[in-house]
C-alpha positions, 0 to 999 in steps of 0.5 A, a space after each residue: 499499500 505505501 509503494 502505491 501512495 508513493 507512487 501516486 505521489 510522485 506521479 501527482 508531483 510530476 504532473 503539477 511540477 516543473 520537470 519534464 516528465 512522462 505522466 504515466 510512469 508505466 510506459 516505456 521511456 520517450 523523448 521529452 519533445 515527444 511526450 510533451 506533444 502527446 500530452 497536448 494532442 491528448 488535450 485536444 482529444 479530450 476536447 474533441 470527445 467533450 464536443 461529441 458528447 455535447 452534440 449527441 441526442 443522449 446529452 441533449 435529452 440529459 440537459 432537458 431532463 435536469 434543466 427546467 428553464 431548458 425550453 424557457 431559453 429556447 423561447 426567449 431566443 425564438 429558437 423553436 424547434 431547431 432549439 436542440 441543434 442550436 443549443 448542441 451546436 453552441 455548446 460545441 463552440 464554447 468548448 472549442 473556442 475555450 480549447 483555442 483560447 487555451 492553445 493561443 495563451 500557450 502560442 504567445 507565451 512560448 514565443 522565441 524559446 530556445 531551449 527546455 531549460 528556460 522557465 517558459 520552456 519548463 512550463 511548456 514541458 511540465 505542469 500538467 495539472 496545472 494547465 489542464 486546470 487552466 484549460 478546465 477553468 476556460 471551458 467553464 467560463 466559456 458558458 458564461 459569455 452571452 451568445 447571440 446570432 452575432 457570436 454564432 456567425 463570428 465563431 462559423 466565420 473564424 471556424 471556416 478560416 481555421 478549418 481551411 488552414 488546418 487542412 493545409 497543415 494536415 497535408 504537410 503532415 501527412 506528407 512529411 510522415 509519407 517521406 519519414 515512411 520512405 526513407 525508413 523503408 527504402 534504407 532497410 531495403 538498402 541495408 539489408 538487401 531484402 526485397 520484402 521492403 520493396 514489395 511492402 513499399 509497392 503494396 502500400 502505394 498500390 493500396 492508396 492509389 487503388 483507394 483513391 481510383 475507387 473514390 474517383 469512379 464513385 464520385 463520378 457515379 454518385 455526384 456527376 448527374 442527377 436529373 441532368 449533369 452536374 457541372 460544378 461537380 464534374 469540374 471539381 472532381 477532373 480538376 482533382 484528378 488531373 492535378 493527382 496525375 500531374 504530381 504522381 507524374 512529377 514524383 518520378 521525373 528523374 531530374 526533380 529525384 535527383 534534386 529531391 531524393 525524397 520524392 517518390 510515389 508512396 507520398 504522391 499515393 497518400 496525397 492523392 488518397 487524401 485529395 480525393 477524401 477532400 473532394 468527397 467531403 466537399 461535394 457531400 456538404 453541397 446544397 443542392 440536388 446534386 448531393 445524393 446524400 442530402 437527406 443521409 445521415 448515416 453518410 454525414 457521420 461517416 464523414 464527421 468520423 473519417 475527418 476527425 480521425 484524419 485530423 487526430 492521426 495527423 496531430 499524433 503524427 507530428 507529435 510522435 516524429 522527432 527532428 531526425 538531424 537534431 545534434 542535441 545530446 539526449 540524456 535519461 532522467 530516471 527520476 521522471 522516466 523521460 529522455 530529455 533531448 531539447 536541453 541545448 535547443 528545441 527540436 520544434 518551434 514551441 509556438 507554431 506548434 500551438 498555432 497548429 493546434 488552434 487550426 485543429 481545434 477550429 477544424 474539429 469545431 467545424 467538423 463536429 457541428 457538421 459545418 452547420 451555417 448559422 445564416 441558414 437555420 435548416 442547412 443541416 451541414 449543407 453550405 456553399 462555404 464548407 464546400 468552397 473551403 474544402 475544394 479550395 483547401 484541396 487545390 491549395 495542398 496539390 500546389 504545396 506538394 508540387 512546390 515541395 517537388 520542384 523547389 529544389 529545381 527553382 531555389 537553386 542557391 538554396 539547400 533542401 
C-alpha cells in the first residue's frame, strides 16, 4: 500500500511540477519533445470527446431532463423546433473556443523559446496538472459568455478560416510522414538487401492509389448526374484527377528525384488519396440536388468521423515524430522517466506547434457541427461555404506538394 501511495504521490508531483516527465510512469521511456506533444494531443482529444458528447442526442436529453428552464431559453431566443440542434452546436462552439484560447495563450507565451531549460520551456514541458486546470477553467468560463446570432456567425467565420488552414497543415503532416516512411523502408532495403521491403512499399503505394481510384469512380457515379449533368461537381472531380496525375508524374521525374531524393510514389499516393477524400467531403457538403447524400444521416456521420480521425491522426503523427538531424545530446532522466533531448535547443518550434493546435481545434469544431451555417437555420450541414473551403484547400494542397517537388529546381542557391 505504501508503494502504491508513493507512486501516486510521485506522479502527482510530476504532473503538477516543473520537471519534464511522463505522467504515466508505466509507459516506456520517450523523448521529452515527443512526450510533451503527445500530452497536448491528449488534451485536444479530450476536447474533441467533450464536443461529441455535447452534440449527441443523449446529452441533449440529459440536459432537458435536468434543466427545467431549457425550453424557456429556447422561447426567449425564438429558436423553436431547432432549439436542440442550436444549443448543442453552441455548446461545441464554447468548448472549442476555450481550447483555442488555451493554445493561443501558450502560443504567445512560448514565442522565441530556445531550449527546455528556461522557465518558459519548463512550463511548456511540465506543470501538466495546472495546465489542465487552466483548460478546464476556460471551458467553464466559456459557458458564461453571452451568446446571440452575432456570436454564432463570428465563430462560424473564424472556424471556417481555421479549418481551411488546418487542412493545409494536415497535408504537410501527411507528406512529412510519407517522407519518413519512405526513407525508413528504403533505408532498410538498402541495408539488408531484403526485397520484402520493396514489395511492402509497392503494396502500400498500390493500396492508396487503388483507394483513390475507387473514390474517383464513385464520385463520377454518384455526384456527376442527377436529373441532368452536375457541371460544378464534374469540374471539381476532373481538376482533382488531373492534379493527382500531374503530381504523381512529377514525383518520378529523374531530374526532380536527383535534386529531391525524398520524392516518390508513396508520398504521391498518400497525397492523392487525401485529396480525393477532400473532394468527396466537399461535394457531400454541397446543398442542392447534385448531392445524393443530402438526407442520409449515416453518410454524414461517416464524413464527420473519418475527418475527425484523420485530423487526430495528423496531429498524433507530428507529435510522435522527432527531428532526425538534431545534434542535441539526449540524456536519460531516470527519476522522471523521460529522455531529455531539448536541453541545448528545441527540436520543434513551440509557438508554431500551438498555432497548429489552434487550427486543429477550429477544424474539429467545424467538423463536429458538420459545418452548419448559422445564416441558414435548416442548413443541416449543407452549405457552399463548407464546399468552397474544402475544395480550395485541396487545390492549395496540390500546389504545396508540387512546390515541395520543384523547389530545388527553382531555388538552386538554397539547400533542401
